[in-house]
N, C-alpha and C positions, 0 to 999 in steps of 0.2 A: 393455567393462565399465570402470567408472572406477577408479582407482587406490584410491580410498576403499573401494569394494566388495571389490576384490581382497584387501585387507589387514585387512577389518573383523573377521573372526572370529579371527584369529590374532595380531594386534599389541594390544600395549598402548601408549597414546598418552598425551602429556602436552602442556600449553601454558599459557602466562601467560592467565588469564581476566581480568586486569585491564589497564589502560593499561601502556605500556611506559616512560613517562617517570618521573622520581623521584617517590616518593610514600611516605606513611607505612607503608602496607601493600600488598603485592602478593599476589594469589591464584595459585598454581600447581595446575592441575587435572590429574589422572591418571585414566584410564579404560581398562578392559580386564582380562582374566583374570589378569595378572601384578600387579595394583594392590597386593594384600596383600603378595605377596611382595617387592615392590621397597619398599614402606613399611617391612616388618620389617628390611630391610638398611639403612636410614638412621636407624632408631630403636634405643634400647637399652630392655630392660625390657618387651617384648612389644607387641602392638598395642593401641591404646585401643578402648573399646567402641563398637560402631556407633552412629552418630547422636549421639554426645557429643563435645563440644569437649574437647581435652586439650591443655594447654601442654607441649611436648616439645622438646628439642634435637635438631636434625637433624645427623647425623654423616657423614663420609666413610666408606663401607663397607670401604675398605682401611686406612686411617690412623687411623680414629676422630676425625680432627680434626672440631671443631664448625663446621658451615656456617653455622647461624643457630639462634635459638630461635623456634619458630613455634607457631601454633595448629593443631592437626591435627583434621580432620573426617574419618570414614571411613564409608562407606555400602556395604552389602551388596546384590548384585544380588537381586530386580529392583527393590528400594526405593531408586532413584537417579535422577538425572536422565536417565542414559543407558539405564538398565535394566541396565548392568553394574556389577561391583565398581568402585567410584570412591574417590578420596582427593581432598581439597582442603587445600592447605598455605598457610595465611596467613603469610607471611614479611614481614620488613621490605622496604620498597620500594625499596633502593637497586639500581641496575642490577648492582653487583657481587654482591650476594646472589643476584638472580635468574640471573645468568650461571653462577656457581659450581654453584648447584642443578641448572640444566640440563645442565651439563657432567657431573655425576654420573648424572644420569638417562640421558643419551645412553650413558654408560659402562656402564651396567646393561641396555643393549639396548631402551630405549625408543624411540619414534618421536615426531617433533613432529607434532601433529595438523594436518590440513589445513583449509582455511578451512570452517568449518560442520560439521566431522566430529562434534563432540559432539552437536550437534542433530540431524544426521542418524542417528546410531546411536540416539538417543532415539526418533525416527521408526520405524526399522527395527525396534526392539525393542518397538514398541506403547505407548511412553509418551506419544506424542501422534500425532495425524493431520497430514497435510500442511497442512491450514488452520491447525490450531493452530502449527506449526512457521513459517508464514509471518507469523502474527500476532506471534510473538516475534521475528522479523527486523524488523517494522515497529515494534516497540516499542522495540527498540535504537537504530533510525534516528529515533523521534519527536522533532520539535523544537517541536511546538505541543501544546496541551492537547487539542485535538480529535483529534490523531493518536494521543495517548496513550492516550485513552479508546477509541477505535475498536480500536486494537491490543489493548488488554487484553481487551475483549469477544471478538474473535477468538480470542486465545491461550487464553481460558477456554473455548473450545468453542462460542461462539455460533453461528458458522457450520455447525459439526459437528451441532448440535441441529436446524438447520433442514434440511439435507440428509438427515439420517437420517429426519426426518418425510416429506420427499419419498419417499425409498426405501421406506418403509412403505407409503404409497399405492399405489406401483407393484407391490410385492409382493403386497398384496392383490388388486389387478386382476389380476395374473398368475395368481394363484392361481384366481381365478373363472374366467378364461377357460381355464386347463389343466383345470379341473373339467369343463367342458363338451366339452372335446376327448376327454379320457381316458374319461369315463364318460357317453357320450350316451344310453345306454339304461336307465341306473341309474333305478329308481322314485324314490329319495330325491334326485335331482339335478333342480331346476327346469328347465323348458324356457328356453333362451335366457339361460343363466345369466351368459354373458359380457356381456350387456347391462346387468347390474346394476353392472358396472365403469364404465359411462359418466359417472354422476353425480361419482363420486370423480375419475376423470380430467380431467373438466372444471374442477373445482375446483382440481386440481394445475396444470392447463395456466394458469389464471389466476395462481395463486400464483407460478409461474415467471416469468410476464410482468411481474408486479409487481416481483419481485426484479431482473430485467433493467432494467426502467424506472428503479428506484432505484440501479442500479450505478454510474451516473455520479457520484452524490453520494458513495458509499464510495471510488471512485477519486479523486475530486477532493480529499477529506479526505487520502488517502494521499499523493498526489502534488503537491497544491496546484491552486490555481485561476489560469488565465492570463487576464489583463485587459489589452486593448490600448486606449491612448488615440489616437484618430484625429482629424483635424481639419484645415483649411487652415493654411498658414504664419503665424505669429505670432498663432495663435488662443490661445495660453496653454498648449500641451501641456507643455513643459519646466517651466513655472512651477508647474503643477499637479503633476507627479510630484515636484518638489523640495519642494513643500509637504506631500505626503501621506508621503514618506519622511523629512522633516525634515534633509536635507541637499543639498549641490549635486550631485545624481545627473547632471543634464544641463546643459548650457550655455544660458543664457537670454540671447537678443539680439534687437535690432529687426531685424537683418538677416534677411530671409526666407530659408528653405532652410538655417538653419544646423545643423539636426539631419538629417543624411543617412543614418543608419543606425539599427538599432534599439537602444535602450538599455533594459536590463532592470534591475529593482530589486525586492527581496523583501521583503514586509511580513507581519505577523502580525495579521490582522483578525478579532476575535472568535475567536481559537484556531485560525483557519483559515489555511494557508500560502497566500501570493498571490505570483505573480510579475506585476508590473505594468510595461507596456512603453510608453516614449516613441518615438514613430514620426516618421518623415519628414512634412513637411507635404504634404497631397494639392494638387498642382496639376500643370497641364501644363507641362512645362519642357524646354528644349533641352539642358540640361547633363545629360550621360550619367550622371555619379555621382548626381545628385540624383534623376534619372529611375530608377535602379535602387533608390535608397531609397524613392521612392513605391511601386514594385512591391512591394518587401518589406514595406511598410506595409500595403498591400492584403492581402497574402498572410497577415500575422500577423493582421489582423483577421478574416480568414475562419476561421482555425484557433482563435482565442480562445474561451474559455467565456463571456466578458463583453466588450462594447465600450463604451468611454466616447467619445461624440461630442461634441467641444468645438466651439461656435459663438461666433464673436465677434460680439456684439451691436453694434459700432460700425461694422460693415462691411455693406453692402447690394450685394454684388457676385455673388450667387447661387451662392456656393461651397457654401452649407449644403445646397442640393438634392443635389449629388452625393455630400456625406456621408452623407445620409439612405439612400442607396441601399446603402451598405455596412453599415447598421445592421440588426438583427434584432430582432424583438418581445421586449420584456424588457430592451432595453438601455437605457443611461443617456445623456441627452442634458444636457450642462451649458452653460447660456447664460452665457458667460462676460464679463467686464468690465460686469457689471450696474451698477456705480458710474458708469459712463460711457455708459449706456443710450441708444441712439438708435432702433433698431427691432428687432423681432422677426419671424423667419421666419413665413410663414403655413401652412407645411407641416408642422408638427411636431403629429403625433397624440398627445395626451397620454394616449389609451387604449392606445397601443401602445408608447410609451417611458416610463421615469421622466424627468421633467423637473424641473431644479432651475435657478434663477438664482444665480450667484455671482460673486464677485470672486476670482480665484485667488491675488491678491497680498496677501489679508488672511487673518488667522487664522480670522475667521468663515466666510469662503468655504471655506476647506481643511475646516473642521469639518462644513459642509453636505456637501461632497463625501464625506468619510469616513463620515458618518452614512448617506447614502443607499447607500453601497457596503455597510456593514455590515447594512442593512436586506435588501437584495437577497441577499447571501450567506447570511444567516440562513434566509430563506424558501426559496432554492433548494437549499441544501446542509446543512440542519439535519440532525442525527444521529437516527437511529431508535433504539429500544430493542434491536433486533435487530442482530447483527453481520452485515451484508449481503455482497454481493459486491463485493470491493476490488480486484479484479486482472483483467487482461485474460484470464488463464487460467480464473478462476472463471466469467466472463462465457461464455467459449467452451464450457465443460462445460455450463453451464446452457442454452445455446441448443441444443446437441446433444440434451440431455434433453427439451426443451420440443417441439422438431421431432419427435422419436421419439414422443412423447406423443400430438401431434397427429395423427400418421399412424396410430397405433394406434386413435384414436377414429374415424377414416374408415373403418378396415378392420373394425371390430368387426361392422358389419351384412353385411358381404361375406364375409369369411373370418377367423374368429376366430384361426386358427393363424398367420395374418400378423401380425395385432394383437400376438399374443405375442412373435413375432420383434421387432417395434417396441419393446415394452416392455422386452425384454432389452437393445436398444440403449440405450434410456433409462437402465436400470441401470448400463450401462457408462459412461455420460457421468457419473453419480453417483460411481462408482467413480474415475474419473479425477480428479474434484474432491477426493475423500478422499485420493488418492495411492494407492489400491489397485490400480490397472490399472499395466501395464508402460508406465512413462513415464520411463525412465532419464535420457534427455536432459533432461527437464523438472527432475528431482531435481538433476543436476549443476548445472544453471544457477541453481535456487533456493539450494542450499546454499553454493555458491561465494561468493554474496554476503554470507555472515556473515563476522564476525571470527575470527580464528585461535582463539582461545580459547573460542568458543561453537559 
């Protein structure tokens, strides 16, 4: 058992819920069974009304010396973030004030909260399910508009609504199957009642598959999209990444093989976080270090969500053919140095790739490249109205549920009792998604990623 669980029911905890640097206001959050008792010891004149802000002086419980004047908010269980009695103290944001108040709270027997402990208590007290807690974590970490919107949808219960609808279908099907098993001779129970569950299970299987198909979109918004720029030496890869980032990310040189390792840069394209990588020029070389760079370039290209293949239009040496072998349908081919155009490769399938002629040394060329990237990212990673599967954990639970549902459909015609067992396994997958199953190690990993005051 984690230390959080061991101390959960008996400890009253506190922590700063705002940044640790100098600020106008700092928020100290207190939660647990002794919250009101502790608040009474540092105030004079009784406790403030619940859920009403009150401007009060905070005093040392032994000397009565004033620590600070603060805005005090009090919440009575279960109507609080954690589901416990809670207090929030909005004090002046100097480190000296926060440190003095922390010393008093330690002296009164409170414990500093562990990372994510407030949110974990909210989860364990039924104030949110695990997907909503994950949405909150994502909202705290959000750096782009799409990340913010997606995290809010999940935090507001969007994914919960989805898996609850899946659960309802499974329970309905299970009830029909159990009805045939338990009451086979009852006159009011139709023959082959279990087979009535089949249409609903088919629809559920399709719905689960759709969610899995779209899960890459949610994960891309949450983590970001990886784009690899690949091409022969001196095709303009470094010039392109410098133009897209607006700074000297990579060294630009006429010397072939200048870029020998992968250089990463981070962009915000249409609200989507993007990691774009400049890679070593693709060619056969006897230089051991450059050869390793080429190997890494190929590996990064195979792992990327999208590849940009850069073709030098001023060369006719056949290097473009080897480049196209690394590209996948839907990737981008940029015909660079169009201002110095000589010839164009004949093996570019415009139906397979997005093809654009540019000059990476010009603002117009960079804008063309940015425009085609924006178009592709909008099509491939556009957000849906529903909060989908955004984590590998979500996808794993949905896969378990779908596999169990598919097994149940196959078993219906042979042995309804086996189909019932399969559907109970599908329900377990849904429970894992909601955080209702025994997944202590997963909980520890999720909540440890929160900041201390959350």
